[in-house]
Gaussian input, Z-matrix of N, CA and C with variables (Angstrom, degrees):
# hf/3-21g

backbone

0 1
 N
 C     1     B1
 C     2     B2     1     A1
 N     3     B3     2     A2     1     D1
 C     4     B4     3     A3     2     D2
 C     5     B5     4     A4     3     D3
 N     6     B6     5     A5     4     D4
 C     7     B7     6     A6     5     D5
 C     8     B8     7     A7     6     D6
 N     9     B9     8     A8     7     D7
 C    10    B10     9     A9     8     D8
 C    11    B11    10    A10     9     D9
 N    12    B12    11    A11    10    D10
 C    13    B13    12    A12    11    D11
 C    14    B14    13    A13    12    D12
 N    15    B15    14    A14    13    D13
 C    16    B16    15    A15    14    D14
 C    17    B17    16    A16    15    D15
 N    18    B18    17    A17    16    D16
 C    19    B19    18    A18    17    D17
 C    20    B20    19    A19    18    D18
 N    21    B21    20    A20    19    D19
 C    22    B22    21    A21    20    D20
 C    23    B23    22    A22    21    D21
 N    24    B24    23    A23    22    D22
 C    25    B25    24    A24    23    D23
 C    26    B26    25    A25    24    D24
 N    27    B27    26    A26    25    D25
 C    28    B28    27    A27    26    D26
 C    29    B29    28    A28    27    D27
 N    30    B30    29    A29    28    D28
 C    31    B31    30    A30    29    D29
 C    32    B32    31    A31    30    D30
 N    33    B33    32    A32    31    D31
 C    34    B34    33    A33    32    D32
 C    35    B35    34    A34    33    D33
 N    36    B36    35    A35    34    D34
 C    37    B37    36    A36    35    D35
 C    38    B38    37    A37    36    D36
 N    39    B39    38    A38    37    D37
 C    40    B40    39    A39    38    D38
 C    41    B41    40    A40    39    D39
 N    42    B42    41    A41    40    D40
 C    43    B43    42    A42    41    D41
 C    44    B44    43    A43    42    D42
 N    45    B45    44    A44    43    D43
 C    46    B46    45    A45    44    D44
 C    47    B47    46    A46    45    D45
 N    48    B48    47    A47    46    D46
 C    49    B49    48    A48    47    D47
 C    50    B50    49    A49    48    D48
 N    51    B51    50    A50    49    D49
 C    52    B52    51    A51    50    D50
 C    53    B53    52    A52    51    D51
 N    54    B54    53    A53    52    D52
 C    55    B55    54    A54    53    D53
 C    56    B56    55    A55    54    D54
 N    57    B57    56    A56    55    D55
 C    58    B58    57    A57    56    D56
 C    59    B59    58    A58    57    D57
 N    60    B60    59    A59    58    D58
 C    61    B61    60    A60    59    D59
 C    62    B62    61    A61    60    D60
 N    63    B63    62    A62    61    D61
 C    64    B64    63    A63    62    D62
 C    65    B65    64    A64    63    D63
 N    66    B66    65    A65    64    D64
 C    67    B67    66    A66    65    D65
 C    68    B68    67    A67    66    D66
 N    69    B69    68    A68    67    D67
 C    70    B70    69    A69    68    D68
 C    71    B71    70    A70    69    D69
 N    72    B72    71    A71    70    D70
 C    73    B73    72    A72    71    D71
 C    74    B74    73    A73    72    D72
 N    75    B75    74    A74    73    D73
 C    76    B76    75    A75    74    D74
 C    77    B77    76    A76    75    D75
 N    78    B78    77    A77    76    D76
 C    79    B79    78    A78    77    D77
 C    80    B80    79    A79    78    D78
 N    81    B81    80    A80    79    D79
 C    82    B82    81    A81    80    D80
 C    83    B83    82    A82    81    D81
 N    84    B84    83    A83    82    D82
 C    85    B85    84    A84    83    D83
 C    86    B86    85    A85    84    D84
 N    87    B87    86    A86    85    D85
 C    88    B88    87    A87    86    D86
 C    89    B89    88    A88    87    D87
 N    90    B90    89    A89    88    D88
 C    91    B91    90    A90    89    D89
 C    92    B92    91    A91    90    D90
 N    93    B93    92    A92    91    D91
 C    94    B94    93    A93    92    D92
 C    95    B95    94    A94    93    D93
 N    96    B96    95    A95    94    D94
 C    97    B97    96    A96    95    D95
 C    98    B98    97    A97    96    D96
 N    99    B99    98    A98    97    D97
 C   100   B100    99    A99    98    D98
 C   101   B101   100   A100    99    D99
 N   102   B102   101   A101   100   D100
 C   103   B103   102   A102   101   D101
 C   104   B104   103   A103   102   D102
 N   105   B105   104   A104   103   D103
 C   106   B106   105   A105   104   D104
 C   107   B107   106   A106   105   D105
 N   108   B108   107   A107   106   D106
 C   109   B109   108   A108   107   D107
 C   110   B110   109   A109   108   D108
 N   111   B111   110   A110   109   D109
 C   112   B112   111   A111   110   D110
 C   113   B113   112   A112   111   D111
 N   114   B114   113   A113   112   D112
 C   115   B115   114   A114   113   D113
 C   116   B116   115   A115   114   D114
 N   117   B117   116   A116   115   D115
 C   118   B118   117   A117   116   D116
 C   119   B119   118   A118   117   D117
 N   120   B120   119   A119   118   D118
 C   121   B121   120   A120   119   D119
 C   122   B122   121   A121   120   D120
 N   123   B123   122   A122   121   D121
 C   124   B124   123   A123   122   D122
 C   125   B125   124   A124   123   D123
 N   126   B126   125   A125   124   D124
 C   127   B127   126   A126   125   D125
 C   128   B128   127   A127   126   D126
 N   129   B129   128   A128   127   D127
 C   130   B130   129   A129   128   D128
 C   131   B131   130   A130   129   D129
 N   132   B132   131   A131   130   D130
 C   133   B133   132   A132   131   D131
 C   134   B134   133   A133   132   D132
 N   135   B135   134   A134   133   D133
 C   136   B136   135   A135   134   D134
 C   137   B137   136   A136   135   D135
 N   138   B138   137   A137   136   D136
 C   139   B139   138   A138   137   D137
 C   140   B140   139   A139   138   D138
 N   141   B141   140   A140   139   D139
 C   142   B142   141   A141   140   D140
 C   143   B143   142   A142   141   D141
 N   144   B144   143   A143   142   D142
 C   145   B145   144   A144   143   D143
 C   146   B146   145   A145   144   D144
 N   147   B147   146   A146   145   D145
 C   148   B148   147   A147   146   D146
 C   149   B149   148   A148   147   D147

   B1=1.4596
   B2=1.5230
   B3=1.3121
   B4=1.4637
   B5=1.5291
   B6=1.3221
   B7=1.4666
   B8=1.5255
   B9=1.3432
   B10=1.4590
   B11=1.5277
   B12=1.3324
   B13=1.4694
   B14=1.5311
   B15=1.3017
   B16=1.4635
   B17=1.5296
   B18=1.3227
   B19=1.4644
   B20=1.5250
   B21=1.3266
   B22=1.4594
   B23=1.5235
   B24=1.3224
   B25=1.4610
   B26=1.5239
   B27=1.3095
   B28=1.4595
   B29=1.5273
   B30=1.3233
   B31=1.4629
   B32=1.5302
   B33=1.3220
   B34=1.4560
   B35=1.5323
   B36=1.3444
   B37=1.4712
   B38=1.5319
   B39=1.3237
   B40=1.4631
   B41=1.5305
   B42=1.3185
   B43=1.4574
   B44=1.5299
   B45=1.3202
   B46=1.4635
   B47=1.5232
   B48=1.3253
   B49=1.4620
   B50=1.5260
   B51=1.3307
   B52=1.4659
   B53=1.5266
   B54=1.3234
   B55=1.4667
   B56=1.5225
   B57=1.3271
   B58=1.4654
   B59=1.5263
   B60=1.3202
   B61=1.4616
   B62=1.5195
   B63=1.3279
   B64=1.4647
   B65=1.5235
   B66=1.3209
   B67=1.4623
   B68=1.5238
   B69=1.3240
   B70=1.4653
   B71=1.5188
   B72=1.3170
   B73=1.4694
   B74=1.5293
   B75=1.3503
   B76=1.4695
   B77=1.5235
   B78=1.3214
   B79=1.4714
   B80=1.5213
   B81=1.3333
   B82=1.4612
   B83=1.5223
   B84=1.3369
   B85=1.4642
   B86=1.5128
   B87=1.3202
   B88=1.4595
   B89=1.5207
   B90=1.3350
   B91=1.4569
   B92=1.5171
   B93=1.3223
   B94=1.4577
   B95=1.5208
   B96=1.3234
   B97=1.4625
   B98=1.5217
   B99=1.3357
   B100=1.4627
   B101=1.5246
   B102=1.3398
   B103=1.4659
   B104=1.5260
   B105=1.3131
   B106=1.4635
   B107=1.5162
   B108=1.3311
   B109=1.4639
   B110=1.5198
   B111=1.3339
   B112=1.4590
   B113=1.5204
   B114=1.3399
   B115=1.4620
   B116=1.5247
   B117=1.3273
   B118=1.4594
   B119=1.5213
   B120=1.3348
   B121=1.4597
   B122=1.5209
   B123=1.3283
   B124=1.4611
   B125=1.5240
   B126=1.3463
   B127=1.4584
   B128=1.5187
   B129=1.3304
   B130=1.4572
   B131=1.5177
   B132=1.3163
   B133=1.4593
   B134=1.5255
   B135=1.3269
   B136=1.4585
   B137=1.5218
   B138=1.3137
   B139=1.4588
   B140=1.5245
   B141=1.3210
   B142=1.4594
   B143=1.5236
   B144=1.3202
   B145=1.4648
   B146=1.5155
   B147=1.3303
   B148=1.4670
   B149=1.5046
   A1=107.66
   A2=114.87
   A3=121.52
   A4=107.13
   A5=117.45
   A6=122.17
   A7=109.53
   A8=115.60
   A9=120.28
   A10=109.82
   A11=116.84
   A12=119.33
   A13=110.52
   A14=115.93
   A15=122.59
   A16=112.39
   A17=118.08
   A18=122.33
   A19=113.22
   A20=118.85
   A21=123.18
   A22=111.12
   A23=117.00
   A24=121.96
   A25=107.96
   A26=115.69
   A27=122.23
   A28=109.00
   A29=116.73
   A30=120.06
   A31=109.35
   A32=116.22
   A33=120.02
   A34=111.98
   A35=120.14
   A36=119.35
   A37=112.64
   A38=117.21
   A39=120.79
   A40=110.54
   A41=116.59
   A42=121.98
   A43=110.49
   A44=117.39
   A45=121.95
   A46=111.05
   A47=117.52
   A48=121.93
   A49=110.93
   A50=117.05
   A51=121.15
   A52=111.21
   A53=116.71
   A54=120.40
   A55=110.53
   A56=116.82
   A57=121.17
   A58=110.74
   A59=116.95
   A60=120.99
   A61=111.09
   A62=117.49
   A63=120.24
   A64=110.87
   A65=118.07
   A66=120.33
   A67=111.70
   A68=117.65
   A69=120.75
   A70=112.45
   A71=117.61
   A72=121.26
   A73=111.01
   A74=116.10
   A75=123.33
   A76=113.51
   A77=115.70
   A78=122.10
   A79=109.05
   A80=116.36
   A81=121.87
   A82=108.83
   A83=116.45
   A84=120.90
   A85=107.95
   A86=115.91
   A87=121.35
   A88=108.28
   A89=115.20
   A90=121.40
   A91=108.34
   A92=116.98
   A93=123.16
   A94=106.65
   A95=116.35
   A96=122.36
   A97=108.28
   A98=116.28
   A99=121.62
   A100=108.64
   A101=116.51
   A102=119.74
   A103=110.83
   A104=116.27
   A105=122.42
   A106=114.18
   A107=117.15
   A108=121.17
   A109=112.42
   A110=116.91
   A111=120.79
   A112=113.97
   A113=117.24
   A114=120.30
   A115=109.34
   A116=116.39
   A117=121.75
   A118=109.47
   A119=115.61
   A120=122.19
   A121=107.16
   A122=116.54
   A123=121.82
   A124=110.41
   A125=115.63
   A126=122.23
   A127=108.30
   A128=116.47
   A129=121.05
   A130=107.20
   A131=116.37
   A132=121.05
   A133=108.72
   A134=115.85
   A135=122.02
   A136=109.59
   A137=115.31
   A138=121.65
   A139=108.18
   A140=115.90
   A141=121.52
   A142=108.12
   A143=116.21
   A144=120.23
   A145=108.34
   A146=115.88
   A147=120.87
   A148=110.99
   D1=127.42
   D2=179.75
   D3=-109.10
   D4=115.30
   D5=-176.81
   D6=-93.58
   D7=127.78
   D8=178.89
   D9=-138.60
   D10=151.06
   D11=177.50
   D12=-74.20
   D13=158.84
   D14=-177.66
   D15=-59.63
   D16=-31.31
   D17=-176.07
   D18=-81.51
   D19=-7.94
   D20=-175.01
   D21=-64.48
   D22=134.91
   D23=176.80
   D24=-108.59
   D25=117.69
   D26=-176.99
   D27=-102.86
   D28=133.83
   D29=176.98
   D30=-82.35
   D31=155.74
   D32=179.49
   D33=-61.09
   D34=-44.37
   D35=178.04
   D36=-59.80
   D37=-37.18
   D38=178.33
   D39=-65.18
   D40=-42.90
   D41=179.14
   D42=-65.25
   D43=-45.53
   D44=179.89
   D45=-62.43
   D46=-40.11
   D47=178.91
   D48=-63.15
   D49=-43.12
   D50=-179.97
   D51=-64.97
   D52=-40.81
   D53=179.26
   D54=-66.46
   D55=-44.19
   D56=179.36
   D57=-61.49
   D58=-42.83
   D59=178.98
   D60=-62.13
   D61=-44.51
   D62=-179.14
   D63=-64.08
   D64=-37.67
   D65=179.37
   D66=-70.51
   D67=-31.95
   D68=178.54
   D69=-65.59
   D70=-25.47
   D71=179.02
   D72=-107.88
   D73=17.47
   D74=177.19
   D75=55.82
   D76=45.77
   D77=177.33
   D78=-124.93
   D79=168.25
   D80=176.16
   D81=-99.36
   D82=142.52
   D83=175.87
   D84=-88.63
   D85=115.18
   D86=179.83
   D87=-122.19
   D88=125.51
   D89=175.51
   D90=-102.39
   D91=134.06
   D92=173.83
   D93=-108.97
   D94=112.81
   D95=-178.26
   D96=-97.45
   D97=120.35
   D98=-178.80
   D99=-103.13
   D100=122.77
   D101=-179.88
   D102=-89.15
   D103=-179.44
   D104=-176.71
   D105=-62.83
   D106=-23.47
   D107=179.77
   D108=-92.05
   D109=-0.50
   D110=179.33
   D111=89.55
   D112=3.36
   D113=177.12
   D114=-75.60
   D115=145.40
   D116=-176.96
   D117=-116.28
   D118=132.11
   D119=174.05
   D120=-119.18
   D121=131.02
   D122=-177.80
   D123=-102.11
   D124=138.29
   D125=175.85
   D126=-129.38
   D127=128.64
   D128=173.68
   D129=-100.80
   D130=128.56
   D131=-176.45
   D132=-121.80
   D133=128.33
   D134=179.62
   D135=-127.45
   D136=158.51
   D137=176.37
   D138=-95.84
   D139=137.20
   D140=179.53
   D141=-118.40
   D142=128.76
   D143=175.83
   D144=-90.37
   D145=129.71
   D146=179.70
   D147=-100.95

C-alpha cells in the first residue's frame, strides 16, 4: 500500500514503474489517498495487456 496525500500529482512513468514493480513480486499495487479531513480512499491499480 502506497499512501499519498490528495494533492499529490503522479506522473505516468512513475505510476507505470510502481505497477510493474508490484507485478514482478506478485503483489497488487494499492494506493491509499488521504484527503484533508483524514479520510482514506483505496485504489487498486493493475496493468492489462491488450
